[in-house]
C-alpha positions as CSV (number, residue, x, y, z in Angstrom):
1,M,0.0,0.0,0.0
2,P,2.6,2.7,1.1
3,S,4.4,2.2,-2.2
4,H,1.2,3.8,-4.4
5,R,1.1,7.2,-2.3
6,P,3.3,9.0,-4.8
7,A,1.8,8.1,-7.7
8,L,-1.6,8.6,-6.0
9,A,-0.7,11.9,-5.2
10,A,0.8,12.9,-8.8
11,L,-2.7,11.8,-9.9
12,L,-4.5,14.1,-7.3
13,R,-1.8,16.7,-8.4
14,T,-3.0,16.2,-12.1
15,T,-6.8,15.9,-11.8
16,F,-6.8,19.4,-9.5
17,L,-5.1,21.5,-12.0
18,V,-7.4,19.9,-14.4
19,V,-10.1,21.2,-12.6
20,W,-8.7,24.5,-12.1
21,V,-7.8,24.8,-15.8
22,L,-11.6,24.2,-16.6
23,V,-12.8,26.2,-13.9
24,A,-10.7,28.9,-15.1
25,V,-11.9,28.3,-18.8
26,S,-15.5,28.3,-17.7
27,C,-15.7,31.8,-16.0
28,K,-16.5,34.9,-18.0
29,D,-14.1,37.9,-18.7
30,P,-16.1,40.9,-17.4
31,K,-13.8,43.2,-19.9
32,R,-14.4,40.8,-22.7
33,E,-18.0,40.8,-21.7
34,A,-18.5,44.5,-21.6
35,A,-16.8,44.8,-24.8
36,L,-19.3,42.4,-25.9
37,V,-21.9,44.2,-24.8
38,A,-20.9,47.1,-26.2
39,R,-20.5,45.5,-29.5
40,E,-24.0,44.3,-29.4
41,Q,-25.3,47.7,-28.2
42,A,-23.4,49.5,-30.8
43,V,-25.0,46.6,-33.4
44,A,-28.5,47.5,-31.8
45,D,-28.0,51.3,-32.1
46,K,-27.4,51.0,-35.9
47,E,-30.1,48.7,-36.6
48,A,-32.1,50.9,-34.8
49,A,-30.4,54.1,-36.7
50,L,-31.2,52.0,-39.9
51,V,-35.1,51.7,-39.1
52,K,-35.3,54.9,-38.3
53,R,-33.4,56.6,-41.7
54,E,-36.0,54.1,-43.5
55,A,-38.6,54.9,-41.5
56,A,-37.6,58.6,-42.5
57,L,-37.1,57.6,-46.0
58,A,-40.2,56.2,-46.4
59,K,-42.0,59.2,-45.2
60,D,-39.7,61.3,-47.8
61,Q,-40.6,59.2,-50.7
62,Q,-44.5,59.3,-49.5
63,A,-44.0,63.1,-49.5
64,V,-42.5,62.8,-52.7
65,R,-45.2,60.9,-54.0
66,D,-48.0,63.2,-52.7
67,Q,-46.5,66.1,-54.1
68,Q,-46.1,64.2,-57.4
69,T,-50.0,63.5,-57.2
70,A,-50.6,67.0,-56.4
71,M,-48.7,68.3,-59.2
72,D,-50.4,65.8,-61.7
73,K,-53.9,66.9,-60.5
74,R,-52.5,70.7,-60.6
75,L,-51.2,69.9,-64.1
76,K,-54.7,67.8,-65.0
77,E,-56.4,70.7,-63.8
78,V,-54.8,73.4,-65.8
79,E,-55.0,71.2,-68.8
80,A,-58.6,71.3,-68.3
81,K,-58.8,74.8,-68.0
82,M,-57.0,75.5,-70.9
83,A,-59.1,72.7,-72.9
84,K,-62.1,74.9,-71.7
85,H,-60.7,78.6,-72.3
86,E,-59.6,76.7,-76.0
87,E,-63.0,75.4,-76.4
88,E,-64.3,79.1,-75.5
89,I,-62.0,80.6,-78.2
90,A,-63.2,78.1,-80.8
91,Q,-66.7,78.9,-79.9
92,R,-66.1,82.5,-80.0
93,H,-64.3,81.6,-83.5
94,K,-67.4,80.0,-84.8
95,E,-69.6,82.9,-83.6
96,L,-67.6,85.2,-85.0
97,D,-67.6,83.5,-88.5
98,R,-71.6,82.9,-88.0
99,L,-72.2,86.6,-87.6
100,E,-69.7,87.8,-90.5
101,S,-71.5,85.1,-92.7
102,E,-74.6,86.2,-91.6
103,M,-73.4,89.8,-92.3
104,K,-72.7,88.8,-95.7
105,A,-75.6,87.1,-96.5
106,M,-77.3,90.4,-95.1
107,K,-75.1,92.3,-97.5
108,V,-75.9,90.3,-100.6
109,A,-79.6,90.2,-99.8
110,Y,-79.6,93.5,-99.7
111,E,-77.9,94.7,-102.4
112,T,-80.0,92.0,-104.2
113,K,-83.3,93.6,-102.9
114,V,-82.1,96.8,-104.2
115,K,-81.1,95.4,-107.6
116,R,-84.4,93.6,-107.8
117,G,-86.3,96.3,-106.5
118,P,-89.9,96.6,-104.6
119,A,-92.3,93.7,-105.5
120,P,-94.6,94.7,-107.9
121,S,-98.3,95.2,-107.3
122,I,-100.9,92.1,-107.8
123,T,-104.3,91.1,-107.4
124,A,-104.2,87.4,-106.4
125,E,-105.4,86.7,-102.9
126,R,-102.7,83.9,-101.9
127,V,-99.2,84.0,-103.1
128,I,-95.4,83.0,-102.5
129,V,-92.4,83.0,-104.5
130,I,-89.3,81.0,-103.5
131,D,-85.5,80.9,-104.9
132,A,-85.9,77.2,-106.2
133,A,-82.1,76.3,-104.9
134,T,-82.4,77.7,-101.3
135,D,-86.1,77.6,-100.4
136,E,-85.7,81.0,-99.6
137,V,-89.1,82.9,-99.4
138,L,-88.8,86.2,-101.9
139,Y,-92.2,87.5,-101.5
140,E,-95.7,86.1,-99.8
141,R,-99.2,86.8,-99.4
142,N,-101.4,85.2,-97.0
143,P,-99.1,82.2,-97.4
144,E,-100.5,80.0,-94.5
145,K,-104.2,80.5,-96.0
146,R,-106.2,77.3,-96.6
147,N,-108.0,76.9,-99.8
148,A,-108.6,74.9,-103.0
149,I,-105.7,75.0,-105.4
150,A,-107.9,73.3,-108.4
151,S,-105.7,71.4,-110.8
152,T,-102.8,72.4,-109.2
153,T,-103.3,69.2,-107.6
154,K,-102.1,67.5,-110.3
155,I,-98.2,68.3,-109.5
156,M,-98.7,65.6,-106.4
157,T,-100.4,63.1,-109.0
158,A,-97.5,63.6,-111.1
159,I,-95.0,63.3,-108.4
160,L,-96.2,60.0,-107.1
161,I,-97.0,58.7,-110.9
162,I,-93.1,59.4,-111.9
163,E,-91.6,57.9,-108.3
164,K,-93.5,54.7,-108.9
165,G,-91.5,54.9,-112.8
166,D,-91.5,52.7,-115.3
167,L,-93.1,55.6,-117.4
168,D,-93.2,53.5,-120.8
169,K,-95.4,50.9,-119.8
170,E,-98.7,50.8,-121.0
171,V,-101.9,51.7,-118.9
172,I,-105.4,50.0,-120.4
173,I,-108.3,52.4,-119.7
174,E,-111.1,51.3,-118.0
175,E,-114.7,52.5,-117.9
176,S,-114.4,53.9,-114.7
177,D,-111.2,56.0,-115.9
178,T,-113.8,57.9,-118.3
179,K,-116.5,58.8,-116.0
180,C,-115.1,62.1,-114.9
181,A,-116.2,65.9,-114.9
182,P,-115.8,68.1,-118.0
183,V,-112.0,69.1,-119.3
184,K,-111.2,65.7,-120.5
185,M,-109.0,63.9,-123.1
186,G,-111.8,61.8,-124.1
187,L,-110.4,58.3,-123.2
188,K,-112.3,55.5,-124.1
189,T,-112.5,52.0,-122.6
190,G,-109.7,49.4,-123.6
191,E,-107.2,51.9,-125.2
192,K,-103.8,51.6,-124.3
193,Y,-101.1,54.4,-123.6
194,T,-98.1,54.7,-122.0
195,R,-98.0,56.2,-119.0
196,R,-95.5,58.9,-120.2
197,N,-98.0,59.8,-122.7
198,L,-100.9,60.3,-120.2
199,L,-98.6,62.5,-117.8
200,T,-97.3,64.8,-120.4
201,A,-100.9,65.1,-121.8
202,L,-102.0,65.8,-118.3
203,M,-99.4,68.3,-117.3
204,V,-99.8,70.2,-120.4
205,K,-103.8,70.1,-121.1
206,S,-104.9,69.2,-117.5
207,S,-107.3,66.4,-118.5
208,N,-109.0,64.8,-115.7
209,D,-109.9,61.8,-117.0
210,I,-106.3,61.1,-117.6
211,A,-105.5,61.9,-113.8
212,Q,-108.3,59.2,-113.1
213,A,-106.7,56.5,-115.3
214,L,-103.2,57.3,-113.8
215,A,-104.2,57.4,-110.3
216,R,-105.9,54.4,-110.8
217,D,-103.1,52.5,-112.6
218,N,-101.1,53.8,-110.1
219,A,-102.6,52.3,-106.9
220,G,-105.6,50.3,-108.2
221,S,-108.3,52.8,-107.5
222,V,-108.8,56.1,-107.1
223,A,-109.7,56.2,-103.3
224,A,-106.3,54.2,-102.5
225,F,-104.3,56.7,-104.6
226,V,-105.7,59.5,-102.7
227,E,-104.6,58.3,-99.8
228,R,-101.1,58.1,-100.7
229,M,-101.6,61.8,-102.0
230,N,-102.3,62.6,-98.7
231,A,-99.5,60.4,-97.1
232,K,-97.1,61.9,-99.1
233,A,-98.2,65.8,-98.6
234,K,-97.7,64.8,-94.8
235,E,-94.3,63.2,-95.4
236,M,-93.2,66.7,-97.3
237,G,-94.8,68.5,-94.1
238,C,-97.5,69.8,-95.8
239,A,-99.5,70.2,-92.6
240,D,-102.3,72.0,-94.3
241,T,-103.1,69.9,-97.3
242,L,-106.2,67.5,-97.9
243,F,-106.5,65.6,-101.2
244,I,-109.3,64.3,-102.1
245,N,-109.1,63.1,-105.5
246,P,-106.3,63.2,-108.2
247,N,-107.3,66.0,-110.2
248,G,-108.4,68.9,-108.0
249,L,-111.9,68.9,-109.0
250,P,-114.6,70.4,-106.1
251,P,-116.2,67.7,-103.9
252,I,-119.1,65.6,-104.7
253,N,-121.8,63.9,-102.4
254,D,-120.5,64.3,-98.8
255,Q,-116.7,64.8,-99.7
256,P,-114.9,67.1,-97.5
257,E,-113.8,70.5,-99.1
258,P,-109.9,70.0,-100.3
259,Y,-107.4,72.5,-99.3
260,S,-103.9,73.7,-99.3
261,T,-101.7,76.8,-98.6
262,P,-99.3,78.8,-100.8
263,R,-96.5,77.5,-98.6
264,D,-97.6,73.6,-99.0
265,L,-97.9,73.9,-102.7
266,V,-94.7,75.5,-103.0
267,K,-92.6,72.5,-101.3
268,M,-95.1,70.3,-103.9
269,A,-93.7,72.4,-106.8
270,A,-89.9,72.4,-105.5
271,M,-90.1,68.5,-105.5
272,A,-91.6,68.6,-108.8
273,D,-89.1,70.9,-110.3
274,R,-86.3,68.6,-109.2
275,L,-87.7,65.9,-111.4
276,P,-86.2,65.3,-114.8
277,D,-88.8,63.7,-116.8
278,L,-91.6,66.3,-115.3
279,R,-89.4,69.3,-115.9
280,K,-89.3,68.0,-119.7
281,M,-93.1,68.0,-119.9
282,V,-94.3,71.1,-118.1
283,K,-91.9,73.1,-120.4
284,L,-93.7,72.2,-123.5
285,K,-96.0,75.0,-125.4
286,T,-97.5,72.3,-126.9
287,Y,-97.9,68.4,-127.4
288,T,-99.1,65.9,-130.4
289,F,-101.1,63.2,-128.2
290,T,-101.9,60.3,-130.3
291,K,-105.6,58.8,-129.3
292,G,-106.2,54.9,-129.2
293,D,-108.3,55.5,-132.7
294,G,-104.5,56.6,-134.4
295,K,-106.0,60.2,-134.5
296,S,-103.6,62.9,-133.2
297,T,-104.4,66.3,-131.5
298,L,-102.2,69.4,-130.9
299,L,-102.5,70.4,-127.1
300,E,-101.7,73.6,-126.0
301,N,-100.0,74.5,-122.8
302,T,-102.9,76.1,-120.5
303,N,-99.7,77.9,-119.0
304,R,-100.0,81.1,-120.9
305,V,-97.0,82.5,-119.4
306,L,-95.0,80.3,-121.6
307,R,-95.6,81.8,-124.6
308,T,-95.3,85.3,-123.2
309,Y,-92.2,85.3,-120.9
310,E,-89.1,83.6,-122.3
311,Y,-87.9,82.5,-119.2
312,C,-90.9,80.8,-118.0
313,D,-90.5,76.9,-118.2
314,G,-93.2,75.6,-116.3
315,M,-95.5,74.4,-114.1
316,K,-99.2,74.1,-113.9
317,T,-102.4,75.9,-114.3
318,G,-106.0,75.6,-112.2
319,Y,-109.4,76.8,-111.9
320,T,-112.6,76.3,-109.9
321,Q,-114.8,78.6,-108.6
322,A,-113.5,77.9,-104.8
323,A,-109.8,78.5,-106.0
324,G,-110.4,81.4,-108.7
325,Y,-107.9,81.0,-111.3
326,C,-104.2,79.9,-110.2
327,L,-100.8,79.1,-111.5
328,V,-97.7,77.6,-110.5
329,A,-94.8,79.1,-112.5
330,T,-91.3,78.3,-112.9
331,G,-88.6,80.4,-114.6
332,E,-84.6,80.4,-114.6
333,R,-82.3,82.8,-115.7
334,D,-78.5,83.3,-115.5
335,G,-78.5,80.2,-113.4
336,K,-81.1,81.6,-110.9
337,R,-84.0,79.3,-110.9
338,R,-87.5,80.5,-109.0
339,I,-91.2,79.3,-108.3
340,V,-94.2,81.6,-108.0
341,V,-97.1,80.3,-106.8
342,V,-100.6,82.2,-107.8
343,L,-103.9,81.2,-105.9
344,N,-107.3,82.8,-106.0
345,G,-106.4,85.3,-109.1
346,T,-108.9,86.5,-111.8
347,S,-109.3,85.1,-115.3
348,S,-107.1,87.9,-116.7
349,G,-105.0,89.0,-113.2
350,V,-103.4,85.4,-112.8
351,W,-101.2,85.9,-116.1
352,K,-100.0,89.1,-115.2
353,D,-99.4,88.7,-111.6
354,A,-97.5,85.4,-112.3
355,E,-94.9,86.7,-115.0
356,A,-94.6,90.1,-112.9
357,L,-93.5,88.2,-109.7
358,L,-91.3,86.0,-112.1
359,Q,-89.6,88.9,-114.4
360,W,-89.1,90.6,-110.7
361,A,-87.8,87.3,-108.7
362,L,-85.3,86.6,-111.6
363,K,-84.0,90.3,-111.5
364,A,-81.1,89.5,-109.0
């Protein structure tokens, strides 16, 4: 036993030394710990500063965005104001142009009236004169007064016949076509004529049996044709017009009184004046009409102004006791085209009135 003591003592010393070293190693160094704490605080301070800086940067960026939004809004407001201002300027320019145009037109109208002079003295009760190109009213007397218009009714009849077309198609005369009041061609049942021949004779000589034949051919019956006439008048804006037949004859039995006005009739005349086929017919001073039996008869146009005034080229006459003597006269000179409507005139005055008004209107 005693021989082992030195070795045991050495072992104990070694063990103690190891334990001391371990204890020494495991103990914290205050300086180092303080340094570590300081470093960690510095890092934390930097992180806090960074967060603060980022928050400040975000705030600055938001402020920049807000400023940009405000600037964009302001810019839009300015642009809107500028656009509105430019629009107002454009409107003012338009208004100035309109006023300038009106002043020029007034000047031309005044100079024209000076050249044309005062309207002639006339006797007819209902009158209107227009520029065919512009529909400008140059003169009027009782333009809205309703009354009969006699055979000037056939202007509407002609419009519907031409609008249907196929003017060279044959019409076979039926017995109902021949039963008509005086002023007729004397058509006979079974005779054949083209629509063009019948319509030309109608506009030149104003034969009432021809009007009935064309109306029946067009719509199947005279009654159906009259419905078309009134529908067409309504379509054209002729609110003061009523047709009861295709020829303008007075009413029979319980028919209502037909009527129209100078203003409505001149609308129909203006439409008719734009139909080339009709223009060719109404300007004829005479027309050779060949009847069904082969015999020809020379028809003289009932419009006397065609023969007394060189610039007259149409359009239609009329007479009934209610309407008096009527004439729609057209004429053209130096590129100026005029339409004259004379209603409720006298047997001699209607021609003088229409020619005087046509001459006056064509001066300028």
